[in-house]
C-alpha positions in Angstrom: -147.4 83.7 -55.7 -149.2 86.6 -58.0 -152.9 86.9 -57.4 -155.3 89.1 -60.0 -156.5 91.8 -57.2 -159.6 94.0 -57.9 -159.2 97.7 -57.3 -162.9 99.8 -57.6 -162.8 103.4 -57.3 -165.9 105.8 -58.1 -164.9 108.2 -61.0 -166.2 111.3 -62.4 -166.5 112.0 -66.4 -167.1 114.9 -67.5 -170.4 115.2 -69.7 -168.7 114.3 -72.7 -167.0 111.3 -71.1 -170.3 110.4 -69.8 -171.9 110.4 -73.2 -169.5 108.2 -74.4 -169.4 105.5 -71.9 -173.1 105.3 -72.1 -172.8 104.9 -76.2 -170.1 102.4 -75.0 -172.3 100.1 -72.6 -174.8 100.0 -75.3 -172.7 99.4 -78.4 -171.2 96.4 -75.8 -174.8 95.3 -75.7 -176.2 95.3 -79.0 -172.8 93.5 -79.8 -173.6 91.1 -77.1 -177.1 90.3 -78.1 -176.4 90.7 -81.6 -173.9 87.3 -81.9 -176.0 85.8 -79.2 -178.4 85.7 -81.4 -176.6 84.2 -84.6 -174.9 81.9 -81.6 -178.2 80.3 -81.8 -179.3 80.6 -85.0 -175.7 78.0 -86.1 -176.4 76.1 -83.1 -180.2 75.1 -84.3 -178.9 74.5 -87.6 -175.7 72.4 -87.3 -175.8 71.6 -83.6 -172.0 73.2 -83.3 -172.3 77.0 -81.9 -169.6 79.9 -83.3 -166.1 80.5 -81.9 -164.5 83.5 -81.0 -162.8 83.6 -83.8 -165.1 83.5 -86.4 -167.4 86.5 -83.9 -164.2 88.9 -84.1 -163.9 88.3 -87.8 -167.7 88.8 -88.1 -167.0 91.7 -86.1 -164.8 93.9 -88.6 -167.4 93.3 -91.0 -170.5 94.5 -89.1 -168.6 98.0 -87.9 -168.2 98.3 -92.0 -171.8 97.7 -91.8 -172.7 100.2 -89.0 -170.5 103.1 -88.5 -171.6 104.3 -85.1 -169.6 101.1 -83.7 -166.4 102.3 -84.9 -167.1 105.3 -82.0 -166.4 103.5 -78.9 -163.7 101.8 -77.3 -163.2 98.6 -80.0 -161.6 96.8 -76.8 -164.8 96.8 -75.2 -166.3 95.3 -78.1 -164.1 92.3 -78.3 -164.4 91.9 -74.4 -168.3 91.4 -75.3 -167.2 88.6 -77.9 -165.0 86.9 -74.9 -167.5 87.5 -72.2 -170.1 85.6 -74.6 -168.1 82.5 -75.6 -167.1 82.3 -71.6 -170.7 82.0 -71.0 -170.9 79.0 -73.2 -168.3 77.4 -72.3 -169.6 77.2 -68.9 -172.4 76.5 -70.3 -171.3 73.3 -71.8 -169.5 72.4 -68.7 -172.5 72.3 -67.2 -171.1 74.9 -64.6 -174.0 77.8 -65.8 -177.2 78.5 -67.3 -177.2 79.4 -71.0 -176.5 82.9 -71.7 -179.7 85.0 -72.1 -179.7 88.8 -74.1 -178.7 91.5 -71.8 -181.5 94.2 -71.4 -180.9 98.6 -71.2 -183.4 98.5 -68.6 -180.9 96.2 -65.8 -180.1 98.2 -62.8 -176.0 98.3 -63.5 -174.8 98.2 -66.5 -171.1 98.0 -67.2 -168.7 97.0 -70.3 -165.0 96.0 -69.9 -162.0 97.6 -71.7 -158.5 96.0 -72.2 -155.2 98.3 -70.7 -152.2 97.9 -73.2 -148.6 98.3 -73.4 -147.4 101.3 -71.2 -150.9 102.1 -69.2 -150.5 98.5 -67.9 -148.2 100.2 -65.0 -149.9 102.2 -62.6 -147.7 104.6 -62.8 -148.3 105.9 -66.1 -152.0 105.8 -66.0 -153.0 106.9 -62.5 -151.6 110.2 -62.0 -152.9 112.7 -59.4 -156.0 111.2 -58.8 -156.8 110.5 -62.5 -157.2 107.5 -64.5 -156.2 106.9 -67.9 -158.2 104.9 -69.8 -158.7 103.7 -73.6 -161.1 105.9 -75.5 -161.8 108.5 -72.8 -158.7 109.7 -71.9 -157.8 111.0 -68.3 -160.8 110.7 -65.7 -161.0 112.1 -61.9 -161.8 109.7 -59.7 -161.2 108.9 -56.2 -158.1 107.0 -55.1 -158.8 105.7 -51.8 -155.5 103.3 -52.1 -152.6 103.1 -54.3 -152.5 100.1 -57.1 -149.8 97.4 -57.2 -149.2 95.2 -60.1 -149.5 94.8 -64.1 -153.2 96.5 -64.6 -155.0 94.1 -66.8 -158.3 95.6 -67.8 -161.1 97.8 -66.7 -164.7 97.2 -66.4 -166.9 100.5 -66.0 -170.1 100.5 -64.0 -173.1 102.7 -64.1 -175.0 102.6 -61.5 -178.7 103.3 -60.9 -177.7 105.8 -59.0 -176.0 107.7 -61.7 -172.9 107.0 -60.1 -170.4 105.7 -61.7 -167.3 103.5 -61.1 -164.2 101.9 -62.4 -163.3 98.4 -61.1 -159.1 98.4 -61.9 -157.5 94.1 -62.6 -154.2 94.1 -61.5 -151.7 91.1 -61.1 -149.8 91.7 -57.9 -147.4 89.8 -55.5 -149.3 88.4 -52.5 -148.0 89.1 -49.0 -148.6 85.9 -46.8 -149.8 87.1 -42.8 -147.6 86.0 -39.7 -149.0 82.3 -38.9 -151.5 82.2 -35.8 -151.3 79.2 -35.4 -155.7 78.8 -34.8 -158.5 77.4 -35.9 -162.1 78.0 -35.3 -165.4 76.7 -36.3 -168.1 79.2 -37.9 -172.0 79.0 -36.9 -173.8 81.0 -39.2 -177.3 82.1 -38.1 -180.7 84.6 -39.3 -180.2 86.5 -35.8 -176.7 86.5 -35.4 -174.5 86.7 -38.3 -171.9 84.7 -36.7 -170.6 82.5 -34.0 -167.2 81.0 -33.7 -166.4 77.8 -31.4 -164.2 80.1 -29.2 -167.2 81.9 -28.6 -166.8 84.9 -30.2 -169.6 86.2 -31.6 -170.3 88.9 -34.4 -174.0 90.6 -34.5 -176.6 91.2 -37.2 -176.8 95.0 -37.7 -180.3 96.0 -39.2 -179.2 98.4 -41.8 -182.6 98.3 -43.7 -184.6 98.7 -40.8 -182.7 102.5 -40.1 -183.5 103.8 -44.0 -187.0 102.2 -44.0 -188.7 105.0 -43.3 -186.7 107.4 -45.6 -187.2 104.5 -48.2 -190.9 104.3 -47.5 -191.6 107.7 -48.1 -189.2 108.2 -51.2 -191.1 104.7 -52.7 -194.4 107.0 -51.8 -193.3 110.2 -53.6 -192.4 108.0 -57.0 -195.4 106.7 -57.2 -197.2 109.5 -57.4 -194.9 110.7 -60.2 -195.6 110.0 -64.1 -193.3 107.3 -65.1 -191.1 108.7 -67.8 -190.8 111.9 -66.7 -187.6 114.4 -65.4 -189.5 114.3 -61.9 -190.0 110.2 -62.4 -186.4 110.2 -62.8 -184.9 112.5 -60.2 -187.2 110.9 -57.8 -186.0 107.0 -59.1 -182.1 108.3 -58.5 -183.4 109.5 -55.1 -184.6 105.7 -53.8 -182.1 104.1 -56.1 -179.2 106.8 -53.6 -180.9 104.7 -50.4 -181.0 101.1 -51.6 -177.5 102.0 -52.2 -176.6 103.1 -49.1 -178.2 100.1 -47.3 -176.0 97.8 -49.2 -172.9 100.1 -48.8 -173.1 99.6 -45.0 -173.9 96.2 -45.2 -170.9 94.9 -47.4 -168.6 97.4 -45.6 -169.7 95.9 -42.2 -169.2 92.1 -43.6 -165.7 92.8 -44.7 -164.1 93.8 -42.0 -166.0 90.7 -40.1 -164.8 88.4 -42.7 -161.0 90.3 -42.4 -160.8 90.0 -39.1 -161.7 86.5 -39.4 -159.3 85.6 -41.6 -156.2 87.2 -40.4 -156.3 85.5 -36.6 -157.4 82.5 -37.4 -155.3 80.0 -39.7 -158.1 77.3 -40.1 -161.3 78.3 -41.0 -164.5 75.8 -41.1 -167.9 77.2 -42.0 -171.0 76.1 -41.8 -172.9 75.8 -45.3 -176.4 76.5 -43.9 -179.6 76.8 -46.4 -181.4 79.7 -45.3 -184.1 78.8 -47.8 -184.7 75.5 -45.5 -184.1 77.3 -42.1 -187.1 79.9 -43.3 -189.6 76.9 -43.9 -189.1 75.5 -40.4 -191.3 78.5 -38.9 -192.1 82.3 -39.4 -189.8 85.0 -39.0 -190.3 88.7 -38.0 -189.8 91.5 -41.4 -186.0 92.3 -39.8 -184.6 88.5 -41.2 -186.6 88.6 -44.5 -183.1 89.2 -45.5 -180.4 87.1 -44.4 -176.5 88.1 -44.6 -175.5 84.7 -45.2 -175.5 84.8 -49.0 -173.7 88.2 -48.9 -170.9 87.0 -46.0 -170.0 84.0 -48.1 -169.2 86.4 -51.2 -167.1 89.2 -49.4 -165.8 85.4 -47.1 -164.0 84.3 -50.7 -162.9 87.7 -51.6 -161.2 88.2 -48.0 -159.5 84.2 -48.0 -157.9 84.1 -51.7 -156.8 87.8 -50.5 -154.5 86.9 -48.0 -152.8 84.3 -50.7 -152.1 81.2 -47.6 -155.8 81.3 -46.4 -158.0 79.1 -48.2 -161.8 78.3 -47.2 -163.6 74.6 -47.5 -167.6 75.0 -47.1 -168.9 71.7 -45.0 -172.1 70.3 -44.6 -174.1 71.6 -41.8 -172.3 69.1 -38.4 -173.9 69.6 -34.3 -171.5 70.9 -32.5 -168.6 70.8 -31.4 -167.9 67.7 -34.2 -166.3 70.9 -36.7 -164.9 69.4 -40.0 -161.8 71.6 -40.6 -160.4 73.0 -43.6 -157.1 73.5 -43.7 -154.2 75.1 -46.1 -151.3 72.5 -47.8 -149.8 75.4 -49.7 -151.4 73.2 -52.6 -154.9 74.0 -52.3 -157.9 72.8 -50.3 -157.9 69.6 -48.3 -159.9 68.1 -45.5 -158.9 67.2 -41.7 
């Protein structure tokens, strides 16, 4: 069985490469917004939107009109049109809201580039802790693990902290874990992250509280800086890096917990808990203002689908011990 697996690494571009990445991000955002405006205008006039093919043809003429669009990776601009077409497809099938314009003030900025030809092989595009990316050439990166399979595309991101990352999507063969013949139900909570039906529990570490004083001090310094100045920007990066440390620590813990559960149990049931409804029932201390449940669900999907045969089915909350279990039949998701 083949699956699509993402590998995320931090990259260390040179000043020239960083400038080109920023240009490509800006051009991709410009193309997305320009064609979104044309799409809305066409829909208001004719009742029908555009298509990816029509937008791709118009992009060729737009690049002749605006020469600076030719300075960046052409596949990144095509990917922006594909994302727009996919967004409208999701909207018309009532699976998402209508697409909106992108802003350069968004915290994270990114663009997607297609990997083609021989570069799809990791042996060709990854050599001695350097990765080969279209238009950028060889870029240094922190290779924390080996990339296996056929590389499809790469997404480059610029975080508010000023760091650059690349997410490489590869098509690889999944290896099934040995069966444990174990089944378990999971009860999510606010004070405790999760309690299993076999009485195994996982605490809820307060990563925010450990850096709260440091963050407050950095934010006070930021408030005293003149917005837009060089000192303000330096302090803004310091604040962003503290937030990034909190987010990384929380995600690392949730990844470890979800992977541990998936590796040790074949059949898993998770309570579909509404945290918003829980808050309406009473007052909670500051440490519970941001519950880990939604983040845990996202990590859950990554861990489950990465194990090939281990699936997850969310079920409505039921009083214990009446657990509704989700079983993997080898062909999809089903309930017992």
